[in-house]
N, C-alpha and C positions, 0 to 999 in steps of 0.2 A: 580095419576100424581106419587107419591113418589120415590113407586116402577122402575118409570123410570128415573126419573133425576139421580137414588141412580145409575144405571144400566147402564148411562151415567160416572155419573159420577166416578165409579172402576173403570175402564179404564183408563180415568184420571192421576188415580193417579199408574196404573201402568206404563204407559209412565213418569209421573215426575220419580217414581224409576231407570228406562230405562235411562230415563237422566241423574238421581243425576252418574249411573253405569261408564255411558258415558263418565260425567265429569273428575270421581277418572281417571277412563283407561286414559283419556286425559292428565288429569294430570303427573300420571308414565309417557306415554309415553313421556312427554316434559321433566319431571328430569333426565329419562333415557338418550337422548337424551344433556342434558344439562352436561350430565357427558362426556360424550362417548367428548363432546367438548372440557372440563375440559380435558379432559386426556391426548388426540389430543396436548394440546398448550402446555401443562406441558410437552409431548414429545418430540414438536420440540422445544421447549423452554433449556429443555438436549443438545438436537443435533446439535443445535447453537452454545450453550454455549464453551460444546466438543469440537470443527472443528473450529468456531470462532477466538475465545481463541489464536489462533498462528497467526490469521490476524488481530482482536481487539484486543485486550488482552494488558499487561502493557508489557508484555518481546517486543509486538513489534512496541508501543508506542518509545521502548528502545531505538529498533534498529533502527527506524526511527531517531531519533533524533541522533546518534553517522554518523548513513549513512550522513545524513543533517554537520556534525558535518568533516566527512573526505573529503565532498566535496568542500567543503567549502574551510579547508587544501591546499585541491591536487589545486585546482581555485589561489587558496595564490600562492604556491606552483610554479607552472607553470607563474603567472606572475612575478614569483625573477627569476623567471629563466629565463621568458624573457629579464629581464634588464639586471640579469647578461650574457646573452649570445649576446644584445645586447652592454653589454658593455667591456667586451671579443674582443670581432665584433672589434672594436672601439683601442683598446688597441693593440688591433693583427696590426693592419693598422699601426696607426704607429710607430710598431717594424721595422713591413715592411718596413718602405717608407724610416725609418732610416739607418736600417742597404741597402737595397740597392742602399742611397746616397752614403753611407761609405768608403760601398764596394768597393777595386778595381781593384782585377780579377772578372772573372765570366763570366760565357759559355752558350749562348743561350742570346734567345727577355729577353729583360727584358721587360716585359707587359705579360709575359708570366704565366697564370693562376696562376700555381705552381710553385713555389721557394726554392729550398734543398741549404739551405746554409749547410756547413765546416768546424766546427771549428778546429782542431790542433794544434800541436807546434810540431815541428822538431826538439830540441834539442838534 
């Protein structure tokens, strides 16, 4: 029986050797996959860093800040222009009222949308 047990044991020993070989092959395969994934991630990071710097880098943030400041300045200027326009329109209306009331000679409709006033001196 000892011979039979040895015969049966020998193939098991060979299987253990094959399993060890498969395990090291699997380890080398998983190591290769890990290295490939790491290289792919590195290349993706380099590409995104190179391409995305213009959109997300410090220069882009500075230009966004500048654009925001310019937009605020433009809005402030527009509001100031609107106030100035309203003030100028009121002043113009007051001036026209004064001039049309104090003018002795005029031609045409006094309520016309356009009024031309000529100042001259004949001396």
